C-alpha angles and dihedrals in degrees: 000000000000090000095052098080089045093051092046090050090055092053107100094211094050092044093049092046091052094049092045088052090054090052093048093046093049092052094044095049092045091052092051092048092047093053093047093049093047093051094046094047100041105025129233098303103048092027088056089054090055092048090050092053090045090053093047090051091053092047092048091047090053090051095046096043088042100173095318091133092057091045091051092047092057099041098041091047089055095044112024091169090068094052093118095048094049095045098045092044089054093048090049089052091050092053092047092050099045112022102060094044092047093047092049093048093046093049093049094046093046091059090063102027119011093197092055090048091053090049092052092046092052091044091051091051090051091052093050096046094042091051092049092052092047093049092049088051087065090053092050091050091051092051094044092248097119090141088075090058091050090050091051092046093049089049091052092047093048093048091047095051096040090045091050090051090051092047091049092048103039106024133047096199137105088218090064091057091046089052087054090056091054094041094050092051090047089054092048093047090046093055091044092049093048091048090049094052097041101033101040101024095205121209115212140147128214092252091061094057109091123162091183093057091047091050092051094047096043096046095100089051089053092050090049091053092049092047092049092050093049092048094050099043113026095073091069091052091051091047091051093050095048108027104025138236097301090061089047090053092052097045101029093046090069103021095059094055088049090057087055090049088052088066086075088067090052091052093048096048095040086060090057096046101080094052092044092050092045093054097040110115091358108063108018097179090052091047091053092045092051091048091051092048091048093053091047093048091051093048092052095043094044094048092048094051092043090052093052091047093048094049095042098041095103094046093047094050094042096050102035107027101031137227093293089069098041090129088069090073092071090045090053092049092055092044090054086078088059090062092065092046093049093051092051094043092050090051093051091045089054089049090055091050092051089046090059094251101116090137089060090050093048093047091053093047093048090047090049090052092051092046092048092051091050093047091050092050088053101040104037094067088051105038104018114208090002089065095076090044095058092037092054093046092049093047094050092047092051091047090053091052093048095045089049090051093051091048097037095118094045093046092047091052095042094053095039095245094125092048091051091049092050090049090051091049092047091048092050092049091049092052090051090053091050091047091051 
């Protein structure tokens, strides 16, 4: 038993999953603390302004980064010698996408309202630095240096919380909190960049750095990110427009935390991706073994979390949401099934990415987003807050079927089903020969 923790610590997938969890937890806790401090220091009105800017920064960062970290994880794992070219090309693309637009918007706004111009400038800086750190996180994962990403994330989280405390204590201004957002991301990107240069020592020439090539190759990853965001968030907007805020409170009060829980699937499968990509086309048995282990790990993790959510639904709703939203407990119990489906779907999507079929993955995710929107438009007027529940369940189930179909050969080989079938066919043919 004493050797088990040591052996697990030596496993690259387990180690990466643990470090990625540390990074995600640090960022999540820092975001919660930042929002609480801003509201307590500034009040609902000005605190709401800070939260709005914070949300816009995160949305813009998701759009600019657009799956670059996942793209870098796959490509760098397959070609470690080109680490510098991939990373610097991605950073160049980030600057070209965000910096000119931010500078133009800030300059134009400053001419009419200097404070607004400063806000846009700081927000643009936050988007650039946050995207750079996130992209480098994909490089660190590919090179089995995920500890560097955790260090950068902890630096960002520490700077964000300590900066928010300073802003709440010394300054009575929303701009001070917005400066903290930019400064924290600068600190995180600085640590990530220093770790990248010192720890990986990339070798690259100017000719190898191409933002256009990176944009072309990472486009399906960007589309996948946009489709995922639309699929996970638009249903609440549709529900609000058709059924009202009470329905949003019942459904969104439990659906939004489930989206956060779904991040655990991303962490788990991101840890598998480098090894899958590295073995694809080189070591087929290892690739199949990793795929099988990934599916099994997601099934176990998803079922365990779903079981806890199903059993604790009433307690969660009663204690945190209150008696007025008691109906949300039944919604949460049904949505617990979605957790298992999302874990499995994320695993199969990662398998497609490692298999070099990111376009297939992106097409399915975009199709799922479109289907989910249509289903919500049909079901919400009829069933209210139950509409998004059944729409989400149907979409996830269909995704599982389609992912399984695309990966049917790989799954059959990985789990030995095709070998057993071939053995049965061979055995049947042999018996016919003997009979003849």
